[in-house]
N, C-alpha and C positions, 0 to 999 in steps of 0.2 A: 176823099180823105186818104192819104197815104200813111199806112201803119209803119211805125218804127220797128226795126229788127231787134227782137228781144235777145238777151243773153242769159243763159242758165248757169247757176252755180249753187253749191251747198254752203250753208252757214251754220255756225253754232250759236245758239241762244241760251242764256241762263236766266235765273230769276231776277237778275239786275238789268236785263236787257231793255225793259220797257221804260222809255223816257217820258212819254205822254201818250195820248190816244192815237197818234198817227206816226210816231217816231220810235225807232228801235236802235240799239247798239248791238253789233254782232261781230264775230270773227269769221271771216270767209275761210272755207275749207278747201274748196276746189272750184274750178271753172276755167276752161281754156279760153285764151284770147281776151282776157280782161285787162291786159296791161294798160292800154290807152284809157279805158274807163277808170281804172283804179288811180291812175296818175292825176285825175281831176278830183279825187275824193279827199276829204279831211280825215286823217287817221290819228288816234290818240297814241300815247307812248307804248301801249300794249298791242298796237296793231289793229285795234277794233275800229270799225267804220260805222257811220250813222246811216240808217235806212229810213227813207221817207215812203210810207205806204202810198201806193199809186191809186188814183181815182177817188180819193176821199179826203176829208178835211175835218179834224176834230176841233171842238171849241178850244179857244186859246187859254192857256194858263199863265203865260208871261210873255207877251209880245213886246220886245224891247224897243221897238220904234214908236210905240204909243207914248202920249204924254205921261210923265211919271205918275204912277198910281192908277193908271187906266189901261193897263196892258192885259187884263184878263177878262174873259166873258163870265157869265154866271157860273160860279165855281162848282155847283152841284153837277151841271152838265159836263163840264170839263173833266172832273174827277171820275164821273161815270164812264166816260169814254176810255180813260186810262184803265179802269177796272175791267171794262169789256174786252180790251185788247189782251189783258192778262188772262182772262177766262178763255178767249178764243185760242190763245196759244197753248194753254193748259200744260205749261212746262213742269216737268218733275224737278225736284230739288237739285238733281245732278245736271240739269240742263238737257238740251236735245238739239239735234240737227234738223234743219228744214231746207226746203228747196226755195230758192229765190229766182224770180224771173225779172231781170233788170231791164229798165227802159230809159237809161241815161242817168245823168247827174244834174241836180238842181244848183242854183247859184250859191248855195251854202255848202257845197261839196257832199251832199247826201245822195246816196244811191236811190233812185226812184224804182220801186219794186212791188211786185206781187209776192205774197208769202204763202207757201203751201206746206203745212205740217205733214211730214211723211218720212217714213224710214226706208222707203224704196230706194234702190240704187240708181234708178233712172228718173228723170223729171216727169211730171204729169204729161199725159198725151195731148191735153187741150187746155188752153188758158182759161176757158170758162168753166172748168171744174171748180168745186168748192175751194175757196181760199180764205185766208184770214180777212182779206180785204172785203170780199163779198159777205162774210159773216157779220162784220161790223156794220155794213150798210143795211143788211137784212134786219139787224137788231135795232136799227135807228140810233145807234150809239154815236154816229158821225154823220156829217153831211156829204153828199156827192160833190165831186169837183173834177170835171172831165176836160181833157185837152185833146186837140187834134193829134192824131198819130196812134191812138189806141186802136187795136184790131177791132173790127166791127162786131164780131161775135162776143168779144169780151165786153165791149161797151154796152151792148144790149143786155148782157147778163148782169152787169153791175147796175145799170139803170133800172132793170126789173126788180132787183133786190131792194134798191132804195125806194122805188115807187110802192112796193108792198108795205114797207115800213111806214111810209107816209100815210097810205090808205088806212092802216091800222092804228095810226097815231102813237107809234112806238118811240121811245127815247126822246130825241131832240124835237120830234114832230109834235109832241104833246104841248109844247110851249113855244114853238118857233114863231117869230115875229117878222120874218123876212118879207112875207107878202102882206101881212096886216099893217105893218109900219112900225117905225121906231123914231124917237125924237133926235133931232140934230142939235137942239138947244139943251145943253146939260147932258154931256155924254156919259155921265155916271150911270144912267139908266141901262146902257149897254153892258156895263160890268155887273149890275145887280139883278136886273129883272127882264130885260129885253134880249132874248137869245136870237141871234141872227146867223146867217151863213158866215162862217169864219173869214172867208176871203173878203166879203164886204165889210165886216168888222175891222179887219186890218187896214183896208184902204181908207175907211173913215178916220181911223186913228192916225194913220200916216198924214192925211190931209190936216187933221187937227194939230199935229206936231208942227207943221209948216205954216198953216194959215188960220190958226184958231183965233176966235174971239172968246169972250167970257160971258156966260149966261148969268141970269139974276142970282142963281144959287152959288156962283163962284166957280162952277165947273167949266172946262173947255167946251166950246161949241164950234160948229162949222156952218157956213152958209152953203145952200144947195148949189149956187152958181160956182163957188170956189171948188166944191166937191166934183161937180161935173167937169170942170176944166182939168182938174187933177187926174180924174179917171180917164179922160180922153187920151192921155199920153202914157198912162201907167201900165195898162194891161194888154192893149190891143183889142181886136174885135171879139165879140161873143156871138155865136150862131145859135138861134132858136131852131132846134132840129125838127120841131113840129111845123112851124110856119115858113121856115127857110129865110127868115129875116135876120140880118146881121147888123149889129151896132156895137159901139164901145159901151163899157159898163155904165158910164155916166149918162149916156143917151137912153139906156134902159130904165133908169131910175124915174120914179114918179113921186110927186108931192101930194099929200092928202092932208090939208090943214097944216099943222106944224110938224107933221110926220113925213118921213121918207120911206118909200117902199120899193121893193123889186117886184115887178108885175107877173113873173112867171114861176113855175116850179123849176128849181135850179138843176134837177137831174135832166131836164130837157135842153140845157144850154151847153155848148161846146166852146171852150176857149181856143182861139186861133191866133197864137202869138205871131208877130211878124217874122218872116224868114230870117234865120240867123240870130234871133234874140234868145237870151237865156230863159229857161223856164223859171217862172216866178212862184214864190210860195203863197 
């Protein structure tokens, strides 16, 4: 796996910076050589940019591609992730500057980043030092979501933080249904009671928007065959870092009765997008 070359810069955050559990709004303060990167970002009228925290995925609060009314996961978990991010930043009322380690831009123009709260004039000496990202994973407030290109030491650090939270059943892991299974008939369960890996939630809802049928309770549903076909072209392959086996997300899914399940611990999987493809949310 070839690591991407990170870029360091300082950014200013204030008490309005937290958008949700994995997204921030910030004003960049310094950083040499960011011209090409910034040209690909979306900036608001005040010059603030959106930051997408790297290596993690918070439960969705409003995924616009889902069928109307089905764009959020169980809201207690989603709101807890937002609160955990606010606590991890611990910003004073006047705001504060932080160090960002940038790893590119996603398809929505958000900077993919690690966040290090620090008043030091130079960036951290190692990526695997404590960051906001690792703190959220260690608290179980968010799910892991790893892509090829992360430096190996950082990947191990973030995976260890997530594994410890899972072992202790913290946060999302106390009610996670990714491995135990969730219904595809009547997708309202994914918004009310069945908390799953947010990436999988988004893909199911995207498929439902395109290929849905209707369950007996009137809610949108998807067939496993349609979902597998959709996933085969949506994300690219996923590598199980424990076994070395590689499949697309649809091939990894299993059916147990009327439930769909993902058979592994998500922190052990590494997304390997096709060369030249945009990073997907």
